[in-house]
Structures are given as structure tokens and as C-alpha cells.
VONULUM-212937 format. One record per residue (C-alpha): x negated, y negated, z. Coordinates in nm, 4 decimals. Layout:
<rec c1="X" c2="Y" c3="Z"/>
...
REM end
This chain:
<rec c1="1.1624" c2="2.8753" c3="4.2819"/>
<rec c1="1.1767" c2="2.7572" c3="3.9227"/>
<rec c1="0.8460" c2="2.6880" c3="3.7531"/>
<rec c1="0.7952" c2="2.3101" c3="3.7281"/>
<rec c1="0.8314" c2="2.1564" c3="3.3832"/>
<rec c1="0.5092" c2="2.0273" c3="3.2315"/>
<rec c1="0.2945" c2="2.0943" c3="3.5391"/>
<rec c1="-0.0058" c2="1.9127" c3="3.3927"/>
<rec c1="0.1584" c2="1.6188" c3="3.2141"/>
<rec c1="0.3722" c2="1.5289" c3="3.5152"/>
<rec c1="0.1044" c2="1.5885" c3="3.7777"/>
<rec c1="-0.0743" c2="1.3035" c3="3.9593"/>
<rec c1="-0.4186" c2="1.1896" c3="3.8479"/>
<rec c1="-0.6940" c2="0.9940" c3="4.0181"/>
<rec c1="-0.8259" c2="0.7463" c3="3.7601"/>
<rec c1="-1.1575" c2="0.6682" c3="3.9262"/>
<rec c1="-0.9848" c2="0.5647" c3="4.2487"/>
<rec c1="-0.6656" c2="0.4324" c3="4.0887"/>
<rec c1="-0.3827" c2="0.6760" c3="4.1706"/>
<rec c1="-0.1474" c2="0.7580" c3="3.8825"/>
<rec c1="0.1837" c2="0.9312" c3="3.9564"/>
<rec c1="0.1603" c2="1.1308" c3="3.6323"/>
<rec c1="-0.0577" c2="1.1625" c3="3.3238"/>
<rec c1="0.1876" c2="0.9946" c3="3.0876"/>
<rec c1="0.0438" c2="0.6657" c3="2.9611"/>
<rec c1="0.2444" c2="0.4041" c3="2.7777"/>
<rec c1="0.0269" c2="0.3225" c3="2.4765"/>
<rec c1="-0.0237" c2="-0.0363" c3="2.3603"/>
<rec c1="0.2610" c2="-0.1346" c3="2.1274"/>
<rec c1="0.2710" c2="-0.4721" c3="1.9525"/>
<rec c1="0.6282" c2="-0.6033" c3="1.9896"/>
<rec c1="0.5881" c2="-0.9762" c3="1.9056"/>
<rec c1="0.8223" c2="-1.1258" c3="2.1663"/>
<rec c1="0.5886" c2="-1.3907" c3="2.3132"/>
<rec c1="0.6924" c2="-1.6797" c3="2.0864"/>
<rec c1="0.4814" c2="-1.9408" c3="1.9101"/>
<rec c1="0.2914" c2="-2.0382" c3="2.2248"/>
<rec c1="0.2062" c2="-1.6712" c3="2.2902"/>
<rec c1="0.3145" c2="-1.6962" c3="2.6546"/>
<rec c1="0.4513" c2="-1.3720" c3="2.8082"/>
<rec c1="0.8079" c2="-1.4193" c3="2.9254"/>
<rec c1="1.0904" c2="-1.2723" c3="3.1322"/>
<rec c1="1.2110" c2="-1.0544" c3="2.8444"/>
<rec c1="0.8680" c2="-0.8933" c3="2.8178"/>
<rec c1="0.8567" c2="-0.8334" c3="3.1928"/>
<rec c1="1.1944" c2="-0.6616" c3="3.1731"/>
<rec c1="1.0778" c2="-0.4423" c3="2.8838"/>
<rec c1="0.7692" c2="-0.3209" c3="3.0657"/>
<rec c1="0.9518" c2="-0.2706" c3="3.3942"/>
<rec c1="1.2059" c2="-0.0468" c3="3.2202"/>
<rec c1="0.9124" c2="0.1850" c3="3.1439"/>
<rec c1="0.7651" c2="0.1778" c3="3.4944"/>
<rec c1="0.7848" c2="0.5558" c3="3.5464"/>
<rec c1="0.4704" c2="0.5938" c3="3.3346"/>
<rec c1="0.1558" c2="0.6872" c3="3.5223"/>
<rec c1="-0.0224" c2="0.3948" c3="3.3565"/>
<rec c1="0.0949" c2="0.1198" c3="3.1222"/>
<rec c1="-0.1381" c2="-0.0378" c3="2.8681"/>
<rec c1="0.0072" c2="-0.3625" c3="2.7384"/>
<rec c1="0.0464" c2="-0.4584" c3="2.3787"/>
<rec c1="-0.2641" c2="-0.6004" c3="2.2143"/>
<rec c1="-0.3293" c2="-0.9481" c3="2.3535"/>
<rec c1="-0.5427" c2="-1.2032" c3="2.1731"/>
<rec c1="-0.8488" c2="-1.3305" c3="2.3561"/>
<rec c1="-0.8677" c2="-1.6614" c3="2.1677"/>
<rec c1="-0.7065" c2="-1.8631" c3="1.8909"/>
<rec c1="-0.9745" c2="-1.7294" c3="1.6586"/>
<rec c1="-0.8369" c2="-1.3823" c3="1.7287"/>
<rec c1="-0.4899" c2="-1.4552" c3="1.5861"/>
<rec c1="-0.3512" c2="-1.2232" c3="1.3217"/>
<rec c1="0.0010" c2="-1.1295" c3="1.4316"/>
<rec c1="0.2970" c2="-1.3655" c3="1.4641"/>
<rec c1="0.4272" c2="-1.4134" c3="1.8206"/>
<rec c1="0.1876" c2="-1.1696" c3="1.9866"/>
<rec c1="0.0829" c2="-1.2653" c3="2.3426"/>
<rec c1="-0.2435" c2="-1.4262" c3="2.4479"/>
<rec c1="-0.4725" c2="-1.4408" c3="2.7497"/>
<rec c1="-0.6776" c2="-1.7543" c3="2.6781"/>
<rec c1="-0.4977" c2="-2.0237" c3="2.8815"/>
<rec c1="-0.3395" c2="-2.0795" c3="3.2212"/>
<rec c1="0.0192" c2="-2.0660" c3="3.0959"/>
<rec c1="-0.0421" c2="-1.7176" c3="2.9589"/>
<rec c1="-0.1932" c2="-1.6059" c3="3.2879"/>
<rec c1="0.1170" c2="-1.7312" c3="3.4685"/>
<rec c1="0.3413" c2="-1.5593" c3="3.2153"/>
<rec c1="0.1664" c2="-1.2249" c3="3.2514"/>
<rec c1="0.2074" c2="-1.2430" c3="3.6301"/>
<rec c1="0.5796" c2="-1.1811" c3="3.5762"/>
<rec c1="0.4975" c2="-0.8430" c3="3.4221"/>
<rec c1="0.2223" c2="-0.7370" c3="3.6605"/>
<rec c1="0.4251" c2="-0.8393" c3="3.9661"/>
<rec c1="0.7327" c2="-0.6506" c3="3.8486"/>
<rec c1="0.5338" c2="-0.3366" c3="3.7673"/>
<rec c1="0.3413" c2="-0.3426" c3="4.0936"/>
<rec c1="0.6712" c2="-0.3704" c3="4.2793"/>
<rec c1="0.7561" c2="-0.0366" c3="4.1146"/>
<rec c1="0.4154" c2="0.1103" c3="4.2040"/>
<rec c1="0.2943" c2="0.1208" c3="3.8420"/>
<rec c1="-0.0615" c2="0.0212" c3="3.7464"/>
<rec c1="-0.1090" c2="-0.1759" c3="3.4254"/>
<rec c1="-0.4089" c2="-0.2568" c3="3.2047"/>
<rec c1="-0.4212" c2="-0.5462" c3="2.9566"/>
<rec c1="-0.5458" c2="-0.4648" c3="2.6072"/>
<rec c1="-0.7922" c2="-0.7264" c3="2.4760"/>
<rec c1="-0.7669" c2="-0.7995" c3="2.1031"/>
<rec c1="-0.9284" c2="-0.9949" c3="1.8205"/>
<rec c1="-0.7800" c2="-0.9274" c3="1.4766"/>
<rec c1="-1.0835" c2="-1.0245" c3="1.2716"/>
<rec c1="-1.0150" c2="-0.9875" c3="0.8983"/>
<rec c1="-0.6651" c2="-0.8470" c3="0.9630"/>
<rec c1="-0.5428" c2="-1.2055" c3="0.9599"/>
<rec c1="-0.4814" c2="-1.4993" c3="0.7278"/>
<rec c1="-0.5972" c2="-1.8586" c3="0.6916"/>
<rec c1="-0.2505" c2="-1.9844" c3="0.7911"/>
<rec c1="-0.3227" c2="-1.8627" c3="1.1452"/>
<rec c1="-0.6416" c2="-2.0712" c3="1.1478"/>
<rec c1="-0.5572" c2="-2.4144" c3="1.0109"/>
<rec c1="-0.6429" c2="-2.3148" c3="0.6567"/>
<rec c1="-0.9828" c2="-2.1709" c3="0.7440"/>
<rec c1="-1.0616" c2="-1.8077" c3="0.6607"/>
<rec c1="-1.0421" c2="-1.5373" c3="0.9232"/>
<rec c1="-1.3725" c2="-1.3979" c3="1.0492"/>
<rec c1="-1.5141" c2="-1.0472" c3="1.0312"/>
<rec c1="-1.8381" c2="-0.8544" c3="1.0438"/>
<rec c1="-1.8800" c2="-0.9041" c3="0.6676"/>
<rec c1="-1.7001" c2="-1.0883" c3="0.3888"/>
<rec c1="-1.5057" c2="-0.7802" c3="0.2761"/>
<rec c1="-1.1389" c2="-0.8194" c3="0.1932"/>
<rec c1="-0.8858" c2="-0.5802" c3="0.3445"/>
<rec c1="-0.7293" c2="-0.3721" c3="0.0679"/>
<rec c1="-0.3609" c2="-0.3965" c3="0.1521"/>
<rec c1="-0.0344" c2="-0.5282" c3="0.0112"/>
<rec c1="0.0415" c2="-0.8191" c3="0.2424"/>
<rec c1="0.0668" c2="-0.9285" c3="0.6024"/>
<rec c1="0.3207" c2="-1.1329" c3="0.7976"/>
<rec c1="0.1933" c2="-1.4837" c3="0.8697"/>
<rec c1="0.3304" c2="-1.8116" c3="1.0085"/>
<rec c1="0.4234" c2="-1.9011" c3="0.6486"/>
<rec c1="0.5790" c2="-1.5660" c3="0.5594"/>
<rec c1="0.4407" c2="-1.2655" c3="0.3751"/>
<rec c1="0.1007" c2="-1.3404" c3="0.2262"/>
<rec c1="-0.1679" c2="-1.1377" c3="0.0453"/>
<rec c1="-0.4856" c2="-1.0543" c3="0.2316"/>
<rec c1="-0.7813" c2="-1.2893" c3="0.1881"/>
<rec c1="-1.1564" c2="-1.2455" c3="0.1961"/>
<rec c1="-1.2803" c2="-1.3221" c3="0.5497"/>
<rec c1="-1.5878" c2="-1.5159" c3="0.6487"/>
<rec c1="-1.8720" c2="-1.3189" c3="0.8018"/>
<rec c1="-1.9559" c2="-1.4380" c3="1.1514"/>
<rec c1="-2.2994" c2="-1.5956" c3="1.1669"/>
<rec c1="-2.5421" c2="-1.4199" c3="1.3992"/>
<rec c1="-2.5455" c2="-1.7224" c3="1.6283"/>
<rec c1="-2.1639" c2="-1.7181" c3="1.6515"/>
<rec c1="-2.1323" c2="-1.3636" c3="1.7837"/>
<rec c1="-2.2299" c2="-1.4524" c3="2.1405"/>
<rec c1="-1.9377" c2="-1.6967" c3="2.1673"/>
<rec c1="-1.6908" c2="-1.4218" c3="2.0713"/>
<rec c1="-1.8445" c2="-1.1925" c3="2.3321"/>
<rec c1="-1.7917" c2="-1.4637" c3="2.5913"/>
<rec c1="-1.4281" c2="-1.4965" c3="2.4821"/>
<rec c1="-1.3845" c2="-1.1321" c3="2.5831"/>
<rec c1="-1.5485" c2="-1.1993" c3="2.9185"/>
<rec c1="-1.3227" c2="-1.4983" c3="2.9886"/>
<rec c1="-1.0178" c2="-1.2986" c3="2.8804"/>
<rec c1="-1.1100" c2="-1.0246" c3="3.1273"/>
<rec c1="-1.1411" c2="-1.2840" c3="3.4040"/>
<rec c1="-0.7983" c2="-1.4222" c3="3.3182"/>
<rec c1="-0.6536" c2="-1.0710" c3="3.3129"/>
<rec c1="-0.7696" c2="-1.0200" c3="3.6693"/>
<rec c1="-0.6236" c2="-1.3588" c3="3.7656"/>
<rec c1="-0.2934" c2="-1.2430" c3="3.6144"/>
<rec c1="-0.2878" c2="-0.9384" c3="3.8411"/>
<rec c1="-0.3817" c2="-0.6613" c3="3.6011"/>
<rec c1="-0.5429" c2="-0.3472" c3="3.7399"/>
<rec c1="-0.7898" c2="-0.3371" c3="3.4538"/>
<rec c1="-0.8404" c2="-0.4059" c3="3.0853"/>
<rec c1="-0.8702" c2="-0.2010" c3="2.7695"/>
<rec c1="-1.1094" c2="-0.3222" c3="2.4995"/>
<rec c1="-0.9344" c2="-0.2669" c3="2.1655"/>
<rec c1="-1.2100" c2="-0.1306" c3="1.9416"/>
<rec c1="-0.9730" c2="0.0646" c3="1.7152"/>
<rec c1="-0.7394" c2="0.0392" c3="1.4164"/>
<rec c1="-0.9470" c2="-0.1871" c3="1.1948"/>
<rec c1="-0.9566" c2="-0.4961" c3="1.4135"/>
<rec c1="-1.2685" c2="-0.7045" c3="1.4753"/>
<rec c1="-1.4709" c2="-0.4673" c3="1.6931"/>
<rec c1="-1.3914" c2="-0.1734" c3="1.4655"/>
<rec c1="-1.4989" c2="-0.3906" c3="1.1708"/>
<rec c1="-1.8425" c2="-0.4201" c3="1.3315"/>
<rec c1="-1.8648" c2="-0.0530" c3="1.4313"/>
<rec c1="-1.7768" c2="0.0993" c3="1.0949"/>
<rec c1="-2.0038" c2="0.1008" c3="0.7901"/>
<rec c1="-1.7039" c2="0.0443" c3="0.5601"/>
<rec c1="-1.6635" c2="-0.3105" c3="0.6862"/>
<rec c1="-2.0094" c2="-0.3886" c3="0.8254"/>
<rec c1="-2.2631" c2="-0.4688" c3="0.5522"/>
<rec c1="-2.4688" c2="-0.6998" c3="0.7713"/>
<rec c1="-2.8469" c2="-0.7164" c3="0.7562"/>
<rec c1="-2.9037" c2="-0.8797" c3="1.0959"/>
<rec c1="-2.9220" c2="-0.7183" c3="1.4413"/>
<rec c1="-2.5498" c2="-0.6340" c3="1.4218"/>
<rec c1="-2.5650" c2="-0.4318" c3="1.1012"/>
<rec c1="-2.7258" c2="-0.1315" c3="0.9367"/>
<rec c1="-2.8135" c2="0.1359" c3="1.1901"/>
<rec c1="-2.5724" c2="0.3040" c3="1.4299"/>
<rec c1="-2.7388" c2="0.1166" c3="1.7142"/>
<rec c1="-2.6956" c2="-0.2192" c3="1.5430"/>
<rec c1="-2.3326" c2="-0.1616" c3="1.4429"/>
<rec c1="-2.2539" c2="-0.0570" c3="1.7992"/>
<rec c1="-2.4278" c2="-0.3634" c3="1.9440"/>
<rec c1="-2.1231" c2="-0.5942" c3="1.9289"/>
<rec c1="-1.9083" c2="-0.3478" c3="2.1255"/>
<rec c1="-2.1980" c2="-0.2868" c3="2.3651"/>
<rec c1="-2.2328" c2="-0.6592" c3="2.4373"/>
<rec c1="-1.8574" c2="-0.6940" c3="2.4895"/>
<rec c1="-1.8488" c2="-0.4015" c3="2.7332"/>
<rec c1="-2.1423" c2="-0.5451" c3="2.9266"/>
<rec c1="-1.9825" c2="-0.8899" c3="2.9361"/>
<rec c1="-1.6528" c2="-0.7508" c3="3.0631"/>
<rec c1="-1.8113" c2="-0.5273" c3="3.3272"/>
<rec c1="-2.0048" c2="-0.8289" c3="3.4513"/>
<rec c1="-1.6755" c2="-0.9739" c3="3.5817"/>
<rec c1="-1.4826" c2="-0.6621" c3="3.6867"/>
<rec c1="-1.5809" c2="-0.3099" c3="3.7867"/>
<rec c1="-1.6650" c2="-0.0717" c3="3.5027"/>
<rec c1="-1.4166" c2="0.1795" c3="3.6454"/>
<rec c1="-1.1412" c2="-0.0694" c3="3.5625"/>
<rec c1="-1.2393" c2="-0.1031" c3="3.1964"/>
<rec c1="-1.1240" c2="0.1284" c3="2.9176"/>
<rec c1="-1.2213" c2="0.1354" c3="2.5501"/>
<rec c1="-1.0023" c2="0.2466" c3="2.2590"/>
<rec c1="-1.1451" c2="0.4049" c3="1.9411"/>
<rec c1="-0.9762" c2="0.5426" c3="1.6278"/>
<rec c1="-1.2199" c2="0.7766" c3="1.4503"/>
<rec c1="-0.9661" c2="0.9295" c3="1.2123"/>
<rec c1="-0.7510" c2="0.6336" c3="1.1176"/>
<rec c1="-0.7090" c2="0.4502" c3="0.7888"/>
<rec c1="-0.4920" c2="0.1693" c3="0.9286"/>
<rec c1="-0.6069" c2="-0.1755" c3="0.8116"/>
<rec c1="-0.8023" c2="-0.0108" c3="0.5288"/>
<rec c1="-1.0515" c2="0.1718" c3="0.7501"/>
<rec c1="-1.2407" c2="0.4977" c3="0.7270"/>
<rec c1="-1.6169" c2="0.5331" c3="0.6773"/>
<rec c1="-1.8110" c2="0.8259" c3="0.5278"/>
<rec c1="-2.0309" c2="0.8432" c3="0.8386"/>
<rec c1="-1.7345" c2="0.8321" c3="1.0791"/>
<rec c1="-1.8364" c2="1.1422" c3="1.2731"/>
<rec c1="-2.1887" c2="1.0163" c3="1.3431"/>
<rec c1="-2.0597" c2="0.6656" c3="1.4159"/>
<rec c1="-1.7995" c2="0.7613" c3="1.6721"/>
<rec c1="-2.0033" c2="1.0357" c3="1.8362"/>
<rec c1="-2.2790" c2="0.7797" c3="1.8891"/>
<rec c1="-2.0323" c2="0.5205" c3="2.0228"/>
<rec c1="-1.8803" c2="0.7644" c3="2.2714"/>
<rec c1="-2.2211" c2="0.8831" c3="2.3835"/>
<rec c1="-2.3325" c2="0.5256" c3="2.4498"/>
<rec c1="-2.0089" c2="0.4339" c3="2.6275"/>
<rec c1="-2.0546" c2="0.7308" c3="2.8590"/>
<rec c1="-2.3364" c2="0.5476" c3="3.0372"/>
<rec c1="-2.1123" c2="0.2742" c3="3.1809"/>
<rec c1="-1.8818" c2="0.4711" c3="3.4102"/>
<rec c1="-1.5715" c2="0.3353" c3="3.2371"/>
<rec c1="-1.2162" c2="0.3935" c3="3.3550"/>
<rec c1="-1.1510" c2="0.6018" c3="3.0448"/>
<rec c1="-1.2148" c2="0.6458" c3="2.6753"/>
<rec c1="-0.8918" c2="0.6195" c3="2.4753"/>
<rec c1="-0.9197" c2="0.8118" c3="2.1469"/>
<rec c1="-0.6561" c2="0.7873" c3="1.8766"/>
<rec c1="-0.7138" c2="1.1459" c3="1.7710"/>
<rec c1="-0.3729" c2="1.2153" c3="1.6168"/>
<rec c1="-0.3086" c2="1.1634" c3="1.2467"/>
<rec c1="0.0486" c2="1.0304" c3="1.2602"/>
<rec c1="-0.0760" c2="0.6729" c3="1.2103"/>
<rec c1="-0.2649" c2="0.7646" c3="0.8905"/>
<rec c1="-0.5811" c2="0.9662" c3="0.8156"/>
<rec c1="-0.8758" c2="0.8549" c3="0.6019"/>
<rec c1="-0.9296" c2="1.2107" c3="0.4710"/>
<rec c1="-1.3081" c2="1.1728" c3="0.4540"/>
<rec c1="-1.3655" c2="1.5100" c3="0.6204"/>
<rec c1="-1.2198" c2="1.7113" c3="0.9045"/>
<rec c1="-1.0555" c2="1.4943" c3="1.1710"/>
<rec c1="-1.2507" c2="1.4410" c3="1.4894"/>
<rec c1="-1.1054" c2="1.6179" c3="1.7923"/>
<rec c1="-1.0941" c2="1.5416" c3="2.1606"/>
<rec c1="-1.3318" c2="1.8306" c3="2.2251"/>
<rec c1="-1.6001" c2="1.6478" c3="2.0265"/>
<rec c1="-1.5594" c2="1.3455" c3="2.2485"/>
<rec c1="-1.5453" c2="1.5589" c3="2.5617"/>
<rec c1="-1.8886" c2="1.6942" c3="2.4721"/>
<rec c1="-2.0502" c2="1.3476" c3="2.4916"/>
<rec c1="-1.8167" c2="1.1438" c3="2.7146"/>
<rec c1="-1.7931" c2="1.2779" c3="3.0690"/>
<rec c1="-1.5410" c2="1.0332" c3="3.2153"/>
<rec c1="-1.1606" c2="1.0425" c3="3.1884"/>
<rec c1="-1.0483" c2="1.1019" c3="2.8301"/>
<rec c1="-0.7151" c2="0.9894" c3="2.6851"/>
<rec c1="-0.5603" c2="1.1258" c3="2.3673"/>
<rec c1="-0.3009" c2="0.9421" c3="2.1606"/>
<rec c1="-0.0889" c2="0.9449" c3="1.8449"/>
<rec c1="0.1806" c2="1.1878" c3="1.7479"/>
<rec c1="0.1866" c2="1.3887" c3="2.0697"/>
<rec c1="0.5016" c2="1.5637" c3="2.1854"/>
<rec c1="0.5595" c2="1.6766" c3="2.5421"/>
<rec c1="0.4545" c2="2.0276" c3="2.4373"/>
<rec c1="0.1328" c2="1.9302" c3="2.2601"/>
<rec c1="0.0466" c2="1.6878" c3="2.5395"/>
<rec c1="0.0906" c2="1.9585" c3="2.8013"/>
<rec c1="-0.1269" c2="2.1954" c3="2.5974"/>
<rec c1="-0.4048" c2="1.9360" c3="2.5575"/>
<rec c1="-0.4109" c2="1.8719" c3="2.9313"/>
<rec c1="-0.3836" c2="2.2385" c3="3.0269"/>
<rec c1="-0.6727" c2="2.3274" c3="2.7979"/>
<rec c1="-0.8943" c2="2.0512" c3="2.9364"/>
<rec c1="-0.9170" c2="1.8582" c3="2.6082"/>
<rec c1="-0.7790" c2="1.5430" c3="2.7733"/>
<rec c1="-0.7042" c2="1.4008" c3="3.1169"/>
<rec c1="-0.4289" c2="1.1637" c3="3.0032"/>
<rec c1="-0.2009" c2="1.1378" c3="2.7015"/>
<rec c1="-0.0709" c2="0.8072" c3="2.5687"/>
<rec c1="0.2680" c2="0.7898" c3="2.3985"/>
<rec c1="0.3508" c2="0.5045" c3="2.1640"/>
<rec c1="0.6481" c2="0.5327" c3="1.9330"/>
<rec c1="0.8507" c2="0.7550" c3="2.1695"/>
<rec c1="0.8435" c2="0.4664" c3="2.4193"/>
<rec c1="1.0044" c2="0.2315" c3="2.1670"/>
<rec c1="1.3327" c2="0.4204" c3="2.1827"/>
<rec c1="1.3026" c2="0.5905" c3="2.5241"/>
<rec c1="1.2330" c2="0.3573" c3="2.8165"/>
<rec c1="1.2906" c2="0.6560" c3="3.0458"/>
<rec c1="1.0498" c2="0.8827" c3="2.8591"/>
<rec c1="0.9030" c2="1.0337" c3="3.1760"/>
<rec c1="1.2461" c2="1.1208" c3="3.3140"/>
<rec c1="1.3441" c2="1.2788" c3="2.9833"/>
<rec c1="1.0265" c2="1.4869" c3="2.9886"/>
<rec c1="1.0841" c2="1.5874" c3="3.3506"/>
<rec c1="1.4408" c2="1.7073" c3="3.2929"/>
<rec c1="1.4087" c2="1.8395" c3="2.9394"/>
<rec c1="1.6537" c2="1.5840" c3="2.8055"/>
<rec c1="1.6660" c2="1.5045" c3="2.4359"/>
<rec c1="1.4977" c2="1.1879" c3="2.3152"/>
<rec c1="1.6822" c2="0.9024" c3="2.1499"/>
<rec c1="1.6460" c2="0.8752" c3="1.7709"/>
<rec c1="1.3293" c2="0.6934" c3="1.6599"/>
<rec c1="1.3479" c2="0.3158" c3="1.6675"/>
<rec c1="1.4271" c2="0.1361" c3="1.3425"/>
<rec c1="1.1161" c2="-0.0325" c3="1.2031"/>
<rec c1="1.3143" c2="-0.3563" c3="1.1709"/>
<rec c1="1.3345" c2="-0.3993" c3="1.5495"/>
<rec c1="0.9717" c2="-0.3205" c3="1.6318"/>
<rec c1="0.8640" c2="-0.6826" c3="1.6050"/>
<rec c1="1.1949" c2="-0.8674" c3="1.5803"/>
<rec c1="1.2054" c2="-1.1739" c3="1.8113"/>
<rec c1="1.5161" c2="-1.0658" c3="2.0050"/>
<rec c1="1.6271" c2="-0.8379" c3="2.2867"/>
<rec c1="1.7924" c2="-0.6099" c3="2.0303"/>
<rec c1="1.5979" c2="-0.2879" c3="1.9983"/>
<rec c1="1.3709" c2="-0.4042" c3="2.2802"/>
<rec c1="1.5419" c2="-0.4184" c3="2.6192"/>
<rec c1="1.8848" c2="-0.2873" c3="2.5154"/>
<rec c1="1.7617" c2="0.0646" c3="2.4297"/>
<rec c1="1.9863" c2="0.3199" c3="2.6059"/>
<rec c1="1.8642" c2="0.5162" c3="2.9059"/>
<rec c1="1.9825" c2="0.8726" c3="2.9526"/>
<rec c1="2.3105" c2="0.8576" c3="3.1486"/>
<rec c1="2.1508" c2="1.0450" c3="3.4383"/>
<rec c1="1.8471" c2="0.8182" c3="3.4648"/>
<rec c1="1.8729" c2="0.5765" c3="3.7575"/>
<rec c1="1.7574" c2="0.2266" c3="3.6664"/>
<rec c1="1.8245" c2="-0.1309" c3="3.7567"/>
REM end
């Protein structure tokens, strides 16, 4: 009998009682197809269902409130219409036997006043993002200096995460992922580069972690901890991030998160999304040493490097992002050794059409409907 291809990557996995058919995870990918009202639609449901062979799907980042805006046409989870819209996706995926988590998002300073009625975006501190421009409702605009959240305001943001988690469950999701990576609001609190606060949310590792800690505790108050994941990006420079004390910061965060019995810790350990170059990159083995639950690696993995990471025990799951843009049948291509489609053109990543979204070709031998 022939040796099975990718015996670890394509093997089943028990995610704290949630059965996954394989260890391939579809990473969260912002595709901006929800329209001005940020209501998930039929086109989005079709897109996700095309990728239903994944062991687990994590949705694109989904804003928890209007204050969290920072990306044109990204979906939300703060009103009833959005809950109803997301049910189209969760129902279609569950019909295929695929579990799906909703990623909860607040952009923080990675935003612009035009998203907020002319008022500045909020952040941990009033530190401007050093970047060229961002896309806004009024076109390309330079970054602006955000407003630091007042201490008394933080609790309301935490409750926005709790309400978003409740709505995610009402929409039929199997769990949620707290987006604490890539320079968005939670990451802005966690990292010393962007957190210059002098109150209980700033200064020490414990204080900078406090915002994420309160969000985790709020979310696990309304759904089981084993249905909550957290995403971190210790090596990334996206959104002008990277702190000199990154190793201490993220080791501490992972160690603290270990106490909650979470579904998983999702670590963007790869460097394909940019590296801050402030020292040696953190590895999954460093996180494995302090986080004892399921561990997910992400960013720049190939089928070969993913298989090696799983075989060596560095990770339990591997998330694939960009390969899923141009290969809806990524799992089938892995299973059969088929070539991948060429990488998707950047112009279609967030274009508001079906082109480059649901019309991406399947391999001719892949059955799909």
C-alpha cells in the first residue's frame, strides 16, 4: 500500500471536543465583500463554502462595533442584520460538516477619522502609525494620530467584545477567535511600542496584558473557554509594530493565556508578512514551552513545512492564508499532490466583486458544487 501523503497535515484532530477532519485551517483573510452596511451576504457564504474541505475555517476579521471600523466594506457582528447574514455562512458550512470560528476585531489606530464621523480613531496611546496611507470611505488618506482611550472607557470596549461573542453564537458559529495580532487595538495595548500609558493598562507586562485578559474573561463568560481562540503576532511589523521587549511580552502573554483552557493559541510565527528584525524571531517551540493547549502556526507555510511542523510536535494545526485566495480546493490539492494555482493578484484581494473571489478555478478533478 502506498504511504499516505502528508499523514499529519491531513489527519483528523480533536480540538477540545470539536472534531476536525484534518489539520488544515483556513486563516482569517480580509476580503471586503460585505458592503457599506457590513452585512455578510450570499457571495460571502459561497466563498467560504467553496473552501469547506478545511478542517477548520476562521472567518475574516469582523468588527465588534462601529468604533472598531478601519477597513472599507469589512463585515460586522454588532447588529441583528449581521447576525442573520452570518447565518448564511455558518449554515452552509455546517451542511458540509465544517466547523467555523468568527474572528473578533477592533482596528484601533489602524483607522481614520472618516470612519468615525470626523472623530479620531482610538488606541492605547496617542501614537501615530508610521505608514504611507490607508484606504478609507473618502479614498486614500494619510494616517492620523489616534486618541488614547480613557481608563474609564476601556470597560465599554471589553463589553463590546462580550456582546460580539454572544452574537457570534446566535449566528451559529462554533467559536470565536480574539484578534490580538497584526497591530490592531489589542496588540496596541499589549506592545510597548504603542502602549505608553501610565494607568493600570500600561507600563508593566501585567498591565499591558490586562486589556486582553479582560477581553478573554468577558468572552469566556458567555461561551466555553474551549471554544475561544486567541491570535498573536510576535514577529510581525505589519501596521508599524515590533517592540524591543517582544520576546518577554509574548512569552508572558502566552503563559497567562495558558490558564484559561482555550480552544487554541494561534501564533503568526512565519515571517512572510513582514519581520520587525529586533532580534531572532520567536518560534512555535517557545510558545509550546509555556502554552500547553492546542497550538496553531501560520504565515508562509507550504504543505512540506506544515507537515514537518506537525510531525515534529511544534504545532497541532497549521493555518494557510494566501494559498486559500487562489486555491479554494487547497486540501484536495495537498491530498493529491496537485500544483497550486498562481498567487492571487493583489488587486482582487479586496475588490467588491465576485472576480478573484468566487470565480477562482478548482482543479479539474476536484468535485464541487
